[in-house]
N, C-alpha and C positions, 0 to 999 in steps of 0.2 A: 182130050176136053177143053175146050174155047169157056174159058169166064166173058160175060158180058162186061159190058161198062158201066154199070148199075149196080152190079157185084163186085166188080174189083173197087168203087168207088167204098161202097158200105163196108169193105173188107179193113183195107186200108184205114177209111173214119174209127172202125171198132179197133184197130189195131193203135191209132195215134189215141184212144181213148182208155184204152187200157195204159199207156205209156205213161200218158199224165195221171194216170190213177194210182202207177207207181209212185211215180217221184213223190209225188202228193204226202204220199204213205211216209214217205221217207223223209221230206221238208218236215214233215207235221211232226215228227219224233228225231228231231236231231242225236236229242242226249242218252240215245241208247247204252243201258251199259257194257252191249256186246264191244261197242268202239270204245267207251272210258276202258274198258277190261284192256283192250286192245294197247291203247298208248299209255298203258299204266307200265310204264319204263323212267329209267332216270331222264331219259332222252327227252320222250314224252311229258314228264310232268316240270320239265324246267325249258320248255324251248319258248315257253312266254315269258321270261323272265329280262329284263334288261335293265340298265342302269351301267354306271360307271364299272361294277365290281364284275367279275363274273363267275360264273361254277368251276370251283377246282376240282371238285371230288363232294359225290352225293354219299353219306355213310348209311342210310337206312331209308325207307319210302313204303309205300301200302297204299290198296285202295279199297276201299270196300262198297258199291254202288256207285253214285256220284259225288264219293268224296273219296280224297287224299288227305296223306302226311308227305310231307320230304324233311329229312335232315342232313343238312348241304354244308359245306365248306365253300363261303363265297369269298371273293378276291382277287387279292392281284399277288405278283412275285414277294412283294413286300409285307403285304400287312392283307390277313383273311382273318374271316368270322367264321362261325358257328352259327347257322340261324334253323330254324323250323317254322316248316308252312304249310298253313293248311290251303289246299284247292278243292275247288267243285269242276264238276266236267261242263263247259258249254258247249252249243253246236262248233264252235270252232277249235276245241279242246282243251286241256285242261287253262285253268287262271286262279291263279292267285287268291287268295280271300280273304275279309280283314280276320283275324282269330279273336280278336278283342268281340267284333260281331256276332260273328257264327259261333262261337265256341258254346256261347248261353242257349244256342236250338238244342231242340230235340231233332233237328233235320239227320246233324250231324252223327251216324252210328257211333254206339261208346267207343269202339277198340280204335277208330280213327281220332274222336275224340280226344280217349285218351294220349296217346301217339302227340298229336297235334297242341294240342291246350294246355297237357301239363307239361312243358317242357320251356326249355329256355324261351 
């Protein structure tokens, strides 16, 4: 069976449109809870952390929806401190947010708020 040039072009155009629609749907909803939960690991949660001190260990962490908390120890071989951080899922991954700003909002799930906002 031979396909005419116009039919072949039509099939290719339809495939291109369907591909673009699929990509558009992915880009329109980058904050999927599935992605957030898949990245809910000590490494995923601390990946964006930067500065003079490094993550030495993660004592506890948890995620719910697009929110997470992390209890970690940061520092170097001679100095360390325990920290509690609140994170929100963004298109590029987990991002540390200001607890002073976000802990007072109702957007943060109760479990996460309790463990992230009522700690050091």
